[in-house]
N, CA, C, O and the ligand as a Tripos MOL2 file, in Angstrom:
@<TRIPOS>MOLECULE
protein
  257   255    65     0     0
PROTEIN
NO_CHARGES

@<TRIPOS>ATOM
      1 N         140.6410  115.9530   91.2240 N.3       1 MET1
      2 CA        141.1550  114.5970   90.9990 C.3       1 MET1
      3 C         140.2210  113.5910   91.6850 C.2       1 MET1
      4 O         139.9570  113.7240   92.8800 O.2       1 MET1
      5 N         139.7360  112.6240   90.9810 N.am      2 PRO2
      6 CA        138.7850  111.6880   91.5910 C.3       2 PRO2
      7 C         139.4570  110.6990   92.5250 C.2       2 PRO2
      8 O         140.6290  110.3590   92.3640 O.2       2 PRO2
      9 N         138.6970  110.2500   93.4950 N.am      3 MET3
     10 CA        139.1930  109.2310   94.4100 C.3       3 MET3
     11 C         138.6510  107.8840   93.9770 C.2       3 MET3
     12 O         137.4520  107.7150   93.7510 O.2       3 MET3
     13 N         139.5620  106.9320   93.8690 N.am      4 TYR4
     14 CA        139.1620  105.5970   93.4860 C.3       4 TYR4
     15 C         139.3590  104.6490   94.6480 C.2       4 TYR4
     16 O         140.2930  104.7920   95.4360 O.2       4 TYR4
     17 N         138.4700  103.6870   94.7420 N.am      5 GLU5
     18 CA        138.5790  102.6860   95.7850 C.3       5 GLU5
     19 C         139.0440  101.3770   95.1640 C.2       5 GLU5
     20 O         138.5860  100.9690   94.0970 O.2       5 GLU5
     21 N         139.9530  100.7460   95.8560 N.am      6 TYR6
     22 CA        140.5130   99.4950   95.3640 C.3       6 TYR6
     23 C         140.3310   98.4070   96.3900 C.2       6 TYR6
     24 O         140.2090   98.6570   97.5890 O.2       6 TYR6
     25 N         140.3160   97.1900   95.8840 N.am      7 ARG7
     26 CA        140.2510   96.0400   96.7650 C.3       7 ARG7
     27 C         141.3690   95.0900   96.3820 C.2       7 ARG7
     28 O         141.6010   94.8080   95.2060 O.2       7 ARG7
     29 N         142.0510   94.6060   97.4050 N.am      8 CYS8
     30 CA        143.1730   93.6960   97.1800 C.3       8 CYS8
     31 C         142.6640   92.2710   97.0830 C.2       8 CYS8
     32 O         141.9630   91.7940   97.9750 O.2       8 CYS8
     33 N         143.0160   91.5950   96.0040 N.am      9 ASP9
     34 CA        142.5950   90.2100   95.8530 C.3       9 ASP9
     35 C         143.3710   89.2680   96.7570 C.2       9 ASP9
     36 O         142.9160   88.1630   97.0530 O.2       9 ASP9
     37 N         144.5350   89.7050   97.1910 N.am     10 ALA10
     38 CA        145.3850   88.8210   97.9780 C.3      10 ALA10
     39 C         144.9410   88.7710   99.4390 C.2      10 ALA10
     40 O         144.8590   87.6900  100.0230 O.2      10 ALA10
     41 N         144.6530   89.9350  100.0380 N.am     11 CYS11
     42 CA        144.3270   89.9470  101.4640 C.3      11 CYS11
     43 C         142.9490   90.5240  101.7470 C.2      11 CYS11
     44 O         142.4850   90.4690  102.8860 O.2      11 CYS11
     45 N         142.2930   91.0710  100.7480 N.am     12 GLY12
     46 CA        140.9470   91.5790  100.9450 C.3      12 GLY12
     47 C         140.8770   93.0090  101.4440 C.2      12 GLY12
     48 O         139.7860   93.5300  101.6730 O.2      12 GLY12
     49 N         142.0120   93.6460  101.6160 N.am     13 GLU13
     50 CA        142.0400   95.0290  102.0920 C.3      13 GLU13
     51 C         141.3780   95.9680  101.0830 C.2      13 GLU13
     52 O         141.5240   95.8020   99.8720 O.2      13 GLU13
     53 N         140.6560   96.9450  101.5970 N.am     14 ARG14
     54 CA        140.1100   97.9880  100.7290 C.3      14 ARG14
     55 C         140.8270   99.2880  101.0460 C.2      14 ARG14
     56 O         141.0470   99.6260  102.2090 O.2      14 ARG14
     57 N         141.1850  100.0090   99.9970 N.am     15 PHE15
     58 CA        141.8910  101.2690  100.2170 C.3      15 PHE15
     59 C         141.5160  102.2400   99.1190 C.2      15 PHE15
     60 O         141.0620  101.8440   98.0450 O.2      15 PHE15
     61 N         141.7110  103.5130   99.4010 N.am     16 SER16
     62 CA        141.3390  104.5540   98.4570 C.3      16 SER16
     63 C         142.5710  105.3060   97.9970 C.2      16 SER16
     64 O         143.5160  105.5120   98.7580 O.2      16 SER16
     65 N         142.5440  105.7120   96.7380 N.am     17 LEU17
     66 CA        143.6450  106.4870   96.1880 C.3      17 LEU17
     67 C         143.0800  107.6700   95.4070 C.2      17 LEU17
     68 O         142.1130  107.5350   94.6570 O.2      17 LEU17
     69 N         143.6980  108.8210   95.5970 N.am     18 LEU18
     70 CA        143.3870  109.9550   94.7410 C.3      18 LEU18
     71 C         144.2800  109.8530   93.5130 C.2      18 LEU18
     72 O         145.5050  109.9220   93.6090 O.2      18 LEU18
     73 N         143.6480  109.6900   92.3650 N.am     19 GLN19
     74 CA        144.4290  109.4870   91.1520 C.3      19 GLN19
     75 C         143.8230  110.2640   89.9990 C.2      19 GLN19
     76 O         142.6140  110.4940   89.9730 O.2      19 GLN19
     77 N         144.6360  110.6640   89.0620 N.am     20 PRO20
     78 CA        144.0790  111.2370   87.8340 C.3      20 PRO20
     79 C         143.3230  110.1770   87.0680 C.2      20 PRO20
     80 O         143.5630  108.9800   87.2300 O.2      20 PRO20
     81 N         142.4050  110.6310   86.2300 N.am     21 MET21
     82 CA        141.5730  109.6690   85.5130 C.3      21 MET21
     83 C         142.3820  108.8210   84.5440 C.2      21 MET21
     84 O         141.9280  107.7640   84.1050 O.2      21 MET21
     85 N         143.5750  109.2840   84.2140 N.am     22 SER22
     86 CA        144.4070  108.5430   83.2790 C.3      22 SER22
     87 C         145.2490  107.4790   83.9640 C.2      22 SER22
     88 O         145.9800  106.7410   83.3020 O.2      22 SER22
     89 N         145.1520  107.3950   85.2850 N.am     23 ALA23
     90 CA        145.9670  106.4350   86.0120 C.3      23 ALA23
     91 C         145.5300  105.0160   85.6980 C.2      23 ALA23
     92 O         144.3490  104.7730   85.4460 O.2      23 ALA23
     93 N         146.4550  104.0860   85.7110 N.am     24 PRO24
     94 CA        146.0820  102.6900   85.4740 C.3      24 PRO24
     95 C         145.1910  102.1800   86.5880 C.2      24 PRO24
     96 O         145.3610  102.5260   87.7570 O.2      24 PRO24
     97 N         144.2320  101.3460   86.1970 N.am     25 ARG25
     98 CA        143.2800  100.8970   87.2020 C.3      25 ARG25
     99 C         143.7230   99.6340   87.9130 C.2      25 ARG25
    100 O         143.0820   99.2010   88.8700 O.2      25 ARG25
    101 N         144.8010   99.0450   87.4580 N.am     26 ASP26
    102 CA        145.3000   97.8900   88.1960 C.3      26 ASP26
    103 C         146.8160   97.9830   88.2910 C.2      26 ASP26
    104 O         147.4520   98.8020   87.6280 O.2      26 ASP26
    105 N         147.3690   97.1320   89.1200 N.am     27 GLY27
    106 CA        148.8030   97.1700   89.3480 C.3      27 GLY27
    107 C         149.2030   98.1020   90.4650 C.2      27 GLY27
    108 O         150.3940   98.2960   90.7110 O.2      27 GLY27
    109 N         148.2210   98.6920   91.1570 N.am     28 ASN28
    110 CA        148.5460   99.5260   92.3090 C.3      28 ASN28
    111 C         148.8020   98.6270   93.5180 C.2      28 ASN28
    112 O         147.9590   97.7930   93.8510 O.2      28 ASN28
    113 N         149.9410   98.7810   94.1740 N.am     29 PRO29
    114 CA        150.2720   97.8800   95.2660 C.3      29 PRO29
    115 C         149.3860   98.1040   96.4920 C.2      29 PRO29
    116 O         149.0520   99.2340   96.8500 O.2      29 PRO29
    117 N         149.0240   97.0060   97.1090 N.am     30 CYS30
    118 CA        148.2290   97.0590   98.3300 C.3      30 CYS30
    119 C         149.0720   97.6390   99.4670 C.2      30 CYS30
    120 O         150.2240   97.2390   99.6370 O.2      30 CYS30
    121 N         148.5200   98.5750  100.2500 N.am     31 PRO31
    122 CA        149.2830   99.1770  101.3440 C.3      31 PRO31
    123 C         149.5360   98.2180  102.4880 C.2      31 PRO31
    124 O         150.4100   98.4670  103.3180 O.2      31 PRO31
    125 N         148.7890   97.1250  102.5490 N.am     32 VAL32
    126 CA        148.9480   96.1830  103.6520 C.3      32 VAL32
    127 C         149.9340   95.0790  103.3050 C.2      32 VAL32
    128 O         150.8800   94.8320  104.0540 O.2      32 VAL32
    129 N         149.7190   94.4110  102.1700 N.am     33 CYS33
    130 CA        150.5460   93.2480  101.8520 C.3      33 CYS33
    131 C         151.4780   93.5010  100.6700 C.2      33 CYS33
    132 O         152.3780   92.7010  100.4150 O.2      33 CYS33
    133 N         151.2750   94.6050   99.9450 N.am     34 GLY34
    134 CA        152.1690   94.9360   98.8540 C.3      34 GLY34
    135 C         151.8690   94.2210   97.5560 C.2      34 GLY34
    136 O         152.5720   94.4100   96.5640 O.2      34 GLY34
    137 N         150.8390   93.4050   97.5530 N.am     35 ASP35
    138 CA        150.4980   92.6700   96.3420 C.3      35 ASP35
    139 C         149.8820   93.6230   95.3220 C.2      35 ASP35
    140 O         149.1510   94.5480   95.6760 O.2      35 ASP35
    141 N         150.1890   93.3800   94.0610 N.am     36 THR36
    142 CA        149.6500   94.2600   93.0170 C.3      36 THR36
    143 C         148.3960   93.6880   92.3720 C.2      36 THR36
    144 O         147.8900   94.2380   91.3940 O.2      36 THR36
    145 N         147.9020   92.6000   92.9120 N.am     37 ARG37
    146 CA        146.6430   92.0620   92.3890 C.3      37 ARG37
    147 C         145.4650   92.7940   93.0270 C.2      37 ARG37
    148 O         144.6860   92.2190   93.7880 O.2      37 ARG37
    149 N         145.3610   94.0550   92.6980 N.am     38 THR38
    150 CA        144.2800   94.8680   93.2360 C.3      38 THR38
    151 C         143.3590   95.2660   92.1040 C.2      38 THR38
    152 O         143.7740   95.3550   90.9490 O.2      38 THR38
    153 N         142.1240   95.5000   92.4420 N.am     39 ARG39
    154 CA        141.1730   95.9060   91.4070 C.3      39 ARG39
    155 C         140.3770   97.1090   91.8790 C.2      39 ARG39
    156 O         140.0910   97.2670   93.0660 O.2      39 ARG39
    157 N         140.0380   97.9290   90.9440 N.am     40 ARG40
    158 CA        139.2820   99.1320   91.2580 C.3      40 ARG40
    159 C         137.8070   98.7850   91.4440 C.2      40 ARG40
    160 O         137.2130   98.0530   90.6530 O.2      40 ARG40
    161 N         137.2480   99.3250   92.4970 N.am     41 VAL41
    162 CA        135.8170   99.1560   92.7050 C.3      41 VAL41
    163 C         135.1740  100.5380   92.7250 C.2      41 VAL41
    164 O         135.8420  101.5350   93.0020 O.2      41 VAL41
    165 N         133.9090  100.5940   92.4380 N.am     42 MET42
    166 CA        133.2300  101.8770   92.4250 C.3      42 MET42
    167 C         133.0450  102.3740   93.8550 C.2      42 MET42
    168 O         132.4960  101.6740   94.7040 O.2      42 MET42
    169 N         133.5010  103.5620   94.0980 N.am     43 SER43
    170 CA        133.3660  104.1540   95.4200 C.3      43 SER43
    171 C         132.0540  104.9200   95.4900 C.2      43 SER43
    172 O         131.8560  105.8970   94.7690 O.2      43 SER43
    173 N         131.1660  104.4730   96.3580 N.am     44 SER44
    174 CA        129.8480  105.0990   96.4090 C.3      44 SER44
    175 C         129.8690  106.3920   97.2000 C.2      44 SER44
    176 O         129.1850  107.3490   96.8380 O.2      44 SER44
    177 N         130.6440  106.4350   98.2750 N.am     45 PHE45
    178 CA        130.6030  107.6260   99.1230 C.3      45 PHE45
    179 C         131.2520  108.8180   98.4440 C.2      45 PHE45
    180 O         130.8610  109.9580   98.6930 O.2      45 PHE45
    181 N         132.2310  108.5750   97.5970 N.am     46 ALA46
    182 CA        132.9740  109.6820   97.0150 C.3      46 ALA46
    183 C         132.1340  110.4650   96.0190 C.2      46 ALA46
    184 O         132.3430  111.6640   95.8340 O.2      46 ALA46
    185 N         131.1900  109.7950   95.3810 N.am     47 THR47
    186 CA        130.4140  110.4760   94.3590 C.3      47 THR47
    187 C         129.0770  110.9730   94.8830 C.2      47 THR47
    188 O         128.6740  112.0940   94.5730 O.2      47 THR47
    189 N         128.3770  110.1540   95.6770 N.am     48 SER48
    190 CA        127.0280  110.5410   96.0680 C.3      48 SER48
    191 C         127.0140  111.4630   97.2800 C.2      48 SER48
    192 O         126.1670  112.3530   97.3600 O.2      48 SER48
    193 N         127.9250  111.2740   98.2200 N.am     49 ALA49
    194 CA        127.8970  112.0690   99.4370 C.3      49 ALA49
    195 C         128.3350  113.5100   99.1690 C.2      49 ALA49
    196 O         127.9370  114.4340   99.8790 O.2      49 ALA49
    197 N         129.1560  113.6850   98.1410 N.am     50 ALA50
    198 CA        129.7340  115.0080   97.9250 C.3      50 ALA50
    199 C         128.7070  116.0150   97.4050 C.2      50 ALA50
    200 O         128.7420  117.1870   97.7780 O.2      50 ALA50
    201 N         127.7980  115.5600   96.5490 N.am     51 ASP51
    202 CA        126.8640  116.5260   95.9890 C.3      51 ASP51
    203 C         125.4000  116.1530   96.2560 C.2      51 ASP51
    204 O         124.5030  116.5850   95.5310 O.2      51 ASP51
    205 N         125.1700  115.3630   97.2790 N.am     52 GLY52
    206 CA        123.8110  115.0500   97.6550 C.3      52 GLY52
    207 C         123.1160  114.1080   96.7090 C.2      52 GLY52
    208 O         121.8870  114.1100   96.6380 O.2      52 GLY52
    209 N         123.8540  113.3060   95.9820 N.am     53 GLY53
    210 CA        123.2460  112.3490   95.0860 C.3      53 GLY53
    211 C         122.6580  112.9850   93.8500 C.2      53 GLY53
    212 O         121.6900  112.4700   93.2910 O.2      53 GLY53
    213 N         123.2270  114.1000   93.4120 N.am     54 GLY54
    214 CA        122.6530  114.8260   92.2930 C.3      54 GLY54
    215 C         122.8970  114.1860   90.9470 C.2      54 GLY54
    216 O         122.2330  114.5270   89.9680 O.2      54 GLY54
    217 N         123.8370  113.2660   90.8810 N.am     55 GLY55
    218 CA        124.1390  112.6690   89.5930 C.3      55 GLY55
    219 C         124.6900  113.6910   88.6240 C.2      55 GLY55
    220 O         125.4920  114.5420   89.0090 O.2      55 GLY55
    221 N         124.2720  113.6200   87.3690 N.am     56 CYS56
    222 CA        124.8220  114.5290   86.3830 C.3      56 CYS56
    223 C         123.7750  115.5030   85.8450 C.2      56 CYS56
    224 O         123.8760  115.9680   84.7100 O.2      56 CYS56
    225 N         122.7920  115.8000   86.6490 N.am     57 GLY57
    226 CA        121.7590  116.7410   86.2290 C.3      57 GLY57
    227 C         122.2580  118.1680   86.2640 C.2      57 GLY57
    228 O         123.4010  118.4130   86.6520 O.2      57 GLY57
    229 N         121.4280  119.1110   85.8670 N.am     58 PRO58
    230 CA        121.8230  120.5170   85.8590 C.3      58 PRO58
    231 C         122.1630  121.0320   87.2530 C.2      58 PRO58
    232 O         121.4630  120.7340   88.2210 O.2      58 PRO58
    233 N         123.2200  121.7900   87.3450 N.am     59 GLY59
    234 CA        123.5830  122.3990   88.6200 C.3      59 GLY59
    235 C         124.4060  121.5190   89.5180 C.2      59 GLY59
    236 O         124.8250  121.9640   90.5870 O.2      59 GLY59
    237 N         124.6590  120.2770   89.1250 N.am     60 SER60
    238 CA        125.4050  119.3970   90.0160 C.3      60 SER60
    239 C         126.8650  119.3080   89.6360 C.2      60 SER60
    240 O         127.6330  118.6080   90.2960 O.2      60 SER60
    241 N         127.2650  120.0060   88.5830 N.am     61 GLY61
    242 CA        128.6240  119.8320   88.1150 C.3      61 GLY61
    243 C         129.6390  120.7790   88.7210 C.2      61 GLY61
    244 O         130.8350  120.6430   88.4660 O.2      61 GLY61
    245 N         129.1860  121.7400   89.5200 N.am     62 ALA62
    246 CA        130.1170  122.7350   90.0420 C.3      62 ALA62
    247 C         130.9590  122.1760   91.1690 C.2      62 ALA62
    248 O         130.4800  121.3770   91.9740 O.2      62 ALA62
    249 N         132.1830  122.5850   91.2260 N.am     63 PHE63
    250 CA        133.0370  122.2260   92.3390 C.3      63 PHE63
    251 C         132.8150  123.2010   93.4730 C.2      63 PHE63
    252 O         132.8050  124.4180   93.2840 O.2      63 PHE63
    253 N         132.6350  122.6300   94.6790 N.am     64 ARG64
    254 CA        132.4000  123.5260   95.8010 C.3      64 ARG64
    255 C         133.5730  123.4790   96.7540 C.2      64 ARG64
    256 O         133.5690  124.1690   97.7730 O.2      64 ARG64
    257 ZN        146.6740   93.1310  100.2410 Zn       65 ZN65
@<TRIPOS>BOND
     1     1     2 1
     2     2     3 1
     3     3     4 2
     4     3     5 am
     5     5     6 1
     6     6     7 1
     7     7     8 2
     8     7     9 am
     9     9    10 1
    10    10    11 1
    11    11    12 2
    12    11    13 am
    13    13    14 1
    14    14    15 1
    15    15    16 2
    16    15    17 am
    17    17    18 1
    18    18    19 1
    19    19    20 2
    20    19    21 am
    21    21    22 1
    22    22    23 1
    23    23    24 2
    24    23    25 am
    25    25    26 1
    26    26    27 1
    27    27    28 2
    28    27    29 am
    29    29    30 1
    30    30    31 1
    31    31    32 2
    32    31    33 am
    33    33    34 1
    34    34    35 1
    35    35    36 2
    36    35    37 am
    37    37    38 1
    38    38    39 1
    39    39    40 2
    40    39    41 am
    41    41    42 1
    42    42    43 1
    43    43    44 2
    44    43    45 am
    45    45    46 1
    46    46    47 1
    47    47    48 2
    48    47    49 am
    49    49    50 1
    50    50    51 1
    51    51    52 2
    52    51    53 am
    53    53    54 1
    54    54    55 1
    55    55    56 2
    56    55    57 am
    57    57    58 1
    58    58    59 1
    59    59    60 2
    60    59    61 am
    61    61    62 1
    62    62    63 1
    63    63    64 2
    64    63    65 am
    65    65    66 1
    66    66    67 1
    67    67    68 2
    68    67    69 am
    69    69    70 1
    70    70    71 1
    71    71    72 2
    72    71    73 am
    73    73    74 1
    74    74    75 1
    75    75    76 2
    76    75    77 am
    77    77    78 1
    78    78    79 1
    79    79    80 2
    80    79    81 am
    81    81    82 1
    82    82    83 1
    83    83    84 2
    84    83    85 am
    85    85    86 1
    86    86    87 1
    87    87    88 2
    88    87    89 am
    89    89    90 1
    90    90    91 1
    91    91    92 2
    92    91    93 am
    93    93    94 1
    94    94    95 1
    95    95    96 2
    96    95    97 am
    97    97    98 1
    98    98    99 1
    99    99   100 2
   100    99   101 am
   101   101   102 1
   102   102   103 1
   103   103   104 2
   104   103   105 am
   105   105   106 1
   106   106   107 1
   107   107   108 2
   108   107   109 am
   109   109   110 1
   110   110   111 1
   111   111   112 2
   112   111   113 am
   113   113   114 1
   114   114   115 1
   115   115   116 2
   116   115   117 am
   117   117   118 1
   118   118   119 1
   119   119   120 2
   120   119   121 am
   121   121   122 1
   122   122   123 1
   123   123   124 2
   124   123   125 am
   125   125   126 1
   126   126   127 1
   127   127   128 2
   128   127   129 am
   129   129   130 1
   130   130   131 1
   131   131   132 2
   132   131   133 am
   133   133   134 1
   134   134   135 1
   135   135   136 2
   136   135   137 am
   137   137   138 1
   138   138   139 1
   139   139   140 2
   140   139   141 am
   141   141   142 1
   142   142   143 1
   143   143   144 2
   144   143   145 am
   145   145   146 1
   146   146   147 1
   147   147   148 2
   148   147   149 am
   149   149   150 1
   150   150   151 1
   151   151   152 2
   152   151   153 am
   153   153   154 1
   154   154   155 1
   155   155   156 2
   156   155   157 am
   157   157   158 1
   158   158   159 1
   159   159   160 2
   160   159   161 am
   161   161   162 1
   162   162   163 1
   163   163   164 2
   164   163   165 am
   165   165   166 1
   166   166   167 1
   167   167   168 2
   168   167   169 am
   169   169   170 1
   170   170   171 1
   171   171   172 2
   172   171   173 am
   173   173   174 1
   174   174   175 1
   175   175   176 2
   176   175   177 am
   177   177   178 1
   178   178   179 1
   179   179   180 2
   180   179   181 am
   181   181   182 1
   182   182   183 1
   183   183   184 2
   184   183   185 am
   185   185   186 1
   186   186   187 1
   187   187   188 2
   188   187   189 am
   189   189   190 1
   190   190   191 1
   191   191   192 2
   192   191   193 am
   193   193   194 1
   194   194   195 1
   195   195   196 2
   196   195   197 am
   197   197   198 1
   198   198   199 1
   199   199   200 2
   200   199   201 am
   201   201   202 1
   202   202   203 1
   203   203   204 2
   204   203   205 am
   205   205   206 1
   206   206   207 1
   207   207   208 2
   208   207   209 am
   209   209   210 1
   210   210   211 1
   211   211   212 2
   212   211   213 am
   213   213   214 1
   214   214   215 1
   215   215   216 2
   216   215   217 am
   217   217   218 1
   218   218   219 1
   219   219   220 2
   220   219   221 am
   221   221   222 1
   222   222   223 1
   223   223   224 2
   224   223   225 am
   225   225   226 1
   226   226   227 1
   227   227   228 2
   228   227   229 am
   229   229   230 1
   230   230   231 1
   231   231   232 2
   232   231   233 am
   233   233   234 1
   234   234   235 1
   235   235   236 2
   236   235   237 am
   237   237   238 1
   238   238   239 1
   239   239   240 2
   240   239   241 am
   241   241   242 1
   242   242   243 1
   243   243   244 2
   244   243   245 am
   245   245   246 1
   246   246   247 1
   247   247   248 2
   248   247   249 am
   249   249   250 1
   250   250   251 1
   251   251   252 2
   252   251   253 am
   253   253   254 1
   254   254   255 1
   255   255   256 2
@<TRIPOS>SUBSTRUCTURE
     1 MET1         2 RESIDUE 1 A MET
     2 PRO2         6 RESIDUE 1 A PRO
     3 MET3        10 RESIDUE 1 A MET
     4 TYR4        14 RESIDUE 1 A TYR
     5 GLU5        18 RESIDUE 1 A GLU
     6 TYR6        22 RESIDUE 1 A TYR
     7 ARG7        26 RESIDUE 1 A ARG
     8 CYS8        30 RESIDUE 1 A CYS
     9 ASP9        34 RESIDUE 1 A ASP
    10 ALA10       38 RESIDUE 1 A ALA
    11 CYS11       42 RESIDUE 1 A CYS
    12 GLY12       46 RESIDUE 1 A GLY
    13 GLU13       50 RESIDUE 1 A GLU
    14 ARG14       54 RESIDUE 1 A ARG
    15 PHE15       58 RESIDUE 1 A PHE
    16 SER16       62 RESIDUE 1 A SER
    17 LEU17       66 RESIDUE 1 A LEU
    18 LEU18       70 RESIDUE 1 A LEU
    19 GLN19       74 RESIDUE 1 A GLN
    20 PRO20       78 RESIDUE 1 A PRO
    21 MET21       82 RESIDUE 1 A MET
    22 SER22       86 RESIDUE 1 A SER
    23 ALA23       90 RESIDUE 1 A ALA
    24 PRO24       94 RESIDUE 1 A PRO
    25 ARG25       98 RESIDUE 1 A ARG
    26 ASP26      102 RESIDUE 1 A ASP
    27 GLY27      106 RESIDUE 1 A GLY
    28 ASN28      110 RESIDUE 1 A ASN
    29 PRO29      114 RESIDUE 1 A PRO
    30 CYS30      118 RESIDUE 1 A CYS
    31 PRO31      122 RESIDUE 1 A PRO
    32 VAL32      126 RESIDUE 1 A VAL
    33 CYS33      130 RESIDUE 1 A CYS
    34 GLY34      134 RESIDUE 1 A GLY
    35 ASP35      138 RESIDUE 1 A ASP
    36 THR36      142 RESIDUE 1 A THR
    37 ARG37      146 RESIDUE 1 A ARG
    38 THR38      150 RESIDUE 1 A THR
    39 ARG39      154 RESIDUE 1 A ARG
    40 ARG40      158 RESIDUE 1 A ARG
    41 VAL41      162 RESIDUE 1 A VAL
    42 MET42      166 RESIDUE 1 A MET
    43 SER43      170 RESIDUE 1 A SER
    44 SER44      174 RESIDUE 1 A SER
    45 PHE45      178 RESIDUE 1 A PHE
    46 ALA46      182 RESIDUE 1 A ALA
    47 THR47      186 RESIDUE 1 A THR
    48 SER48      190 RESIDUE 1 A SER
    49 ALA49      194 RESIDUE 1 A ALA
    50 ALA50      198 RESIDUE 1 A ALA
    51 ASP51      202 RESIDUE 1 A ASP
    52 GLY52      206 RESIDUE 1 A GLY
    53 GLY53      210 RESIDUE 1 A GLY
    54 GLY54      214 RESIDUE 1 A GLY
    55 GLY55      218 RESIDUE 1 A GLY
    56 CYS56      222 RESIDUE 1 A CYS
    57 GLY57      226 RESIDUE 1 A GLY
    58 PRO58      230 RESIDUE 1 A PRO
    59 GLY59      234 RESIDUE 1 A GLY
    60 SER60      238 RESIDUE 1 A SER
    61 GLY61      242 RESIDUE 1 A GLY
    62 ALA62      246 RESIDUE 1 A ALA
    63 PHE63      250 RESIDUE 1 A PHE
    64 ARG64      254 RESIDUE 1 A ARG
    65 ZN65       257 GROUP 0 **** ****
């Protein structure tokens, strides 16, 4: 299940959620202020740190 990072437009808080890819990308309540004006941002650490920045080349798709 991928981890998505969100940013709250109301208070500026950033938070991460483990969600299925089919989950809605907005309307998730902020854990700090409860506002649902949050937006998904690309999480850099979740994708590049896990497999050494391999991207989608051969051999990088395996789950470890
Ligand atoms: Zn907030």
